[in-house]
C-alpha positions, 0 to 999 in steps of 0.5 A, a space after each residue: 522473532 520478537 513480535 514488532 507492534 503494529 499500528 494496526 493493533 490499537 484500532 482492531 480491538 475497537 471495532 468488535 463494538 461496531 462490527 461483527 467482523 473485520 477484514 484485514 487485506 494486504 499483501 502475502 507477508 506483510 503480516 496479516 496472520 501475526 497481526 490477527 493472532 496478536 490482536 484476538 489470541 481468545 480466537 481459533 485460527 483456520 489456515 485456508 492455505 490448507 487444503 484440508 481446511 479449504 475443502 473441509 469450508 467448501 464442501 460444508 460451510 455451514 457445519 464448518 463454520 457453526 463449529 465456532 461458538 464465538 467466531 474465528 480468524 479465517 486467514 486468506 478467505 480468498 481461497 474459499 469466497 463462497 463461504 462468506 454469504 453463509 458467513 452473512 447468515 451466521 451473523 444474521 442468526 447469532 447477532 453478537 454472539 461471534 465476532 470474524 476476522 478475515 484476511 485476504 491478499 488479493 485486493 479488488 474482487 475479494 474487497 468487493 465480495 466481502 463488501 457486498 456479502 457482509 455490507 454493514 457487518 464488516 470493517 474493512 482494514 488494509 495492512 501493508 509491510 512495516 513502516 519506519 515508524 513500526 520499526 522503531 528502535 529496533 536493531 533492524 531497523 534502517 538508519 539511512 535512506 538508501 538503506 530503508 529504499 533498497 530493503 523495503 517493508 516486508 516483515 521476513 526481512 526483518 526477522 533478527 533470528 533468520 538474517 535473510 539477504 534482502 535481494 535474494 528473498 525478494 526475488 523468491 517472493 516475487 516468483 512465488 507471487 506470480 505463480 501462486 497468485 497471479 497465474 491463479 487469476 490471470 491465465 498468461 500465455 506469453 509468460 515471457 512478455 508478462 515477466 517483462 511487463 513486471 520489470 518495465 513497470 519497476 522502471 516506471 515507478 514513481 512516473 506518469 504511466 502511460 500504458 499504450 506506450 508500455 503495450 508498443 514496448 512489448 508488442 501487445 494491445 493496450 487491453 492487455 496492458 490494463 489487464 496486467 496492471 490491475 492484476 498487479 493492483 489486485 496483488 498489492 504489487 503496485 498502486 496507481 495514483 490518479 491526478 487531482 481534478 482541480 485545475 485552477 485554469 490550467 490544463 492537467 496531466 490526465 494519466 496516473 502515476 505508477 508506484 510500486 508499493 514496496 521500493 525494495 522489490 522494485 530495487 530487486 527487479 531493476 538489478 540494484 544490488 546495494 546502495 552504491 548502485 542505488 545512489 548513482 542509478 538514473 531511478 534513485 529520485 524515483 525510487 525515494 518518491 516510491 518509498 515516501 509515497 508508501 510511507 504516506 499511504 501506511 501513515 494514513 490506513 495505519 490510523 485507520 483512515 482513507 488514503 485519498 492521496 492524489 498528485 497535481 501536474 499541469 501541462 506547462 510543467 507545474 507539479 505537486 508529488 503528493 496531495 492529501 485531500 481531507 474535506 475542503 483541505 489539500 495538503 501538498 507533499 513534495 519528495 526530494 532525495 537531497 540531504 540538503 533542505 534547499 528552499 527551491 524544493 518547495 516552488 511546486 508547492 508554492 506555485 500551486 498555492 498561489 495558483 489556488 489563491 488566484 483562480 480558486 473558487 473558495 471551495 479548496 483550502 491549500 494547507 501548510 505542505 512538507 517537503 520530504 527530503 533526504 535529511 534528518 532535521 525537521 526545518 521551516 520553509 516559510 508557510 511550509 515545513 521540511 520533513 526529514 525522511 524517517 520523520 513522515 509518520 510524525 509529520 502527518 500525525 495531525 492531518 486528520 
């Protein structure tokens, strides 16, 4: 496979100056190992998926880590999390002599462990599957919005040497992920109910997430749904987007939105097999919003920025699909699947700006907004701008 450069590859080398380690978190098959090896080719590589390496590190962490005089890449560190405290001691005993690259495929508990054990010593970044921008002009880059949504961004699907069928690969990926990662951290007695839960989540991507309603449909309690959802978040399958707190005199929705972190995976769970089915599917608009949300997320984290993304919805139906918060500024984003740049698409952003001006307290400024749509050309829209689906990263480049 021809190496496709990642945006994070420009950021990672600079971290050597201020930190003793970098932790790259992200879903399996997102390219963490490839990125680490390509960016730090001089560091030895340790695959902690290997039982031999895993046992050797667990049995004698001091001796194992001391073998690496300049540091190493420790791949999938969640397999031996107890090694982190020993790594801290080694870093403190040999300050400036080593640099460590850690990767991990489980988010919440692992990031907390890394942050606590290596506080002040480690820079933490996230790597998601390819963004549309990263694919550049490669032959495998999707040329239409439908193809982009259906395929998603997992790197193996863009390996020109393998010619993988996206639907088959995504199904195998999900099966392996559930059996290897999820069931290892979550004792599920009723696996058929959990499998149904994952598919029902896919049917709710891009929508307000009502855990109580889902629990009733599955015949389980609310705590079980909350636990299962947190595990999907931990394994980078979904992300909950929280509502922004600014009410501007309106009662606000308090429930989060649920998004799959790969639209292709959501399509596979919904049994959508080709673009013809996708175009007429009732969730076409929600799937477009899902894909665009992940592109916005990737555009932020690939630049080493905090995502700081929210949505805004009042109880009377006024809504902005996404808000990026930067200091006092809020950058509103509307997402439309239509290829026609209809000025009415900006109504939500305009209503939000008007409310902020009329009833705001001056502590928040509403920046010019972006209306992402299914067309191919950027166009002005009053104070705001229509952004083509394939130009999200470029449009957000100037958002600090």
